[in-house]
C-alpha positions, 0 to 999 in steps of 0.5 A, a space after each residue: 500500500 502506498 504511503 500517505 503524504 503528510 498534509 502538514 508538509 503540503 505547501 499552502 496559503 491560509 486565507 481565512 483566519 480571524 484574529 482573536 480566533 487564531 489564539 491558542 487555548 493555552 494562551 487564552 487560559 494564561 491571559 484570562 488568569 493574568 487579567 482576572 477574566 472569568 472564562 465560561 466552561 465552554 472556553 476553559 474546558 479544553 474541548 471546543 464548545 458546542 455551538 449552533 449559530 443557525 438561530 439567533 440565540 446560537 449566534 449570540 452565544 458564539 459571539 459572546 464567547 468570541 468577545 470574552 476571548 477578545 477581552 483578554 487581549 489588552 496590551 501591545 505584548 498580548 497582540 504581538 504574542 497572538 500573531 507570533 503564535 498564530 504564525 508558528 501554528 500556521 508554519 507547523 501546518 504547512 502554510 507559507 502565506 497567511 492573510 489574517 483578518 481583523 477588525 481593529 475597532 474591536 481592540 481600539 478601546 484597550 489599545 489607545 484608539 483606532 489608529 494606534 490599535 491598527 498600528 500595533 497590529 501591523 507592528 505585530 505582523 511585521 515582528 512575527 514575519 521577521 521572527 518566524 519567516 512566514 509571510 503574513 498580510 492583513 485583511 481589515 474587516 468591517 462589522 456588518 452589525 455596525 453602521 456602514 459609515 464605520 465601514 467607510 472609515 475603516 476602508 479609508 484607514 486600510 487604504 492609507 496603511 496598505 503600504 504596511 501589508 494590508 491587502 484586502 477589505 472584508 465584512 464579517 459577522 452575521 450575514 443574515 443581518 442587513 444588506 450587503 449593498 449598505 456597505 457598497 461605498 466602503 468596498 468601493 473605497 477599498 477597491 479603488 485603493 487597490 485592496 481585494 474585496 473579500 466579504 463573508 457570504 454564503 455561510 449562515 445565509 444561502 446562495 443569495 448572500 454570495 450573489 450579493 457579495 459579487 453584485 453589490 460589493 465586487 467581491 474578488 474572494 468570498 469568505 465561506 461561500 459554501 452555500 453556493 452549492 445550492 444554486 447551479 447557476 451560481 456555481 457556474 458563475 463562480 467557476 467561470 469568474 474564478 472567484 475563490 471561496 474560503 471554505 472552512 469545513 470544521 467551522 461549518 459543522 461546529 456552527 450548525 451550517 451542516 449536521 455532519 462533515 459528510 454534508 459539507 459540499 466540498 466535493 460538489 464545489 470542487 467538481 463544479 470548478 469553483 476555486 477554494 481555499 480551505 481555512 480554519 476560521 476560528 480554531 480557538 472555538 472550533 478546535 481545528 487548524 489549517 492542516 485539519 481542514 485538508 485532513 477532512 477533505 482526505 478522510 471524509 470526502 475522499 480527496 486524493 493527494 493529487 486533489 489535495 495538491 490542487 486545493 493547495 494550488 487554488 489557495 495560492 492562486 486565490 491569495 494576494 501573493 506576488 507572482 514570484 511567491 506564487 510560482 515558488 509555492 506551485 513548484 513546491 506543491 509539485 515537489 510534495 506530490 513527487 515525494 
């Protein structure tokens, strides 16, 4: 029987990782103890919490756990530690290029304001890049639960700091709330400033939310997008346009979007020609990091090593990495297959 290649050694990019959600559980426990933050059992028990965000109460509980974890990030040192450790975890999983997503307004109250918070985050990214060797870039994400004017402010700030490694602009939180078109001006500002538009869609809401991301926000990439599998015409559109969906199988099941891993339509998206970039989303809450997503594709959906390599290639092509970095990564993926 042929040996199975180690997916952790498969070179890949990581395009869907949230800032606080990237934290190690051990780091959360340590910081909570330092700051006297009481963690609920769901965050302190050593196992991923049982979540179901497909109803309002479930999403509220998920958001509450995330907010409690974020409240443990209180200093510049904490931010530096989080990014460094996220980079270490990614490198261990074979990531060569990480695009981490953050809403700096969430950290501003404890870090001296919006601009200081963003600058601390960007400093931390620079330091982690030097210390670990992982290429890290940033997507600034607006919160769709807040006013669209806040999103415009963030878009302008992101464009102004693009020279510091900001490559994209996102829109996160519950896509069932409000309309994507309310944020069209913010995304126009970001796109005009040279940033990739990468809003969330097609997770908690159906394929129409993916279509809204494309039509109203000019999405070049879609966070999640997995519910596009329910609409054959949308699948064809995504495949034809080459818009990458950042699919996060572990979180899809953890949040109740699908009952079982077998139900996540990875194979359907793949065979329809929709480019995908597997992502970990929030490993702090879902208990699975980047390599685990590839293991799910292999173990549950029957992806061969050749198909896993193609998934890795799609993640590279969907990234904002420059051409020389892409070419080196694609060569290294071929070398993994030849090993």
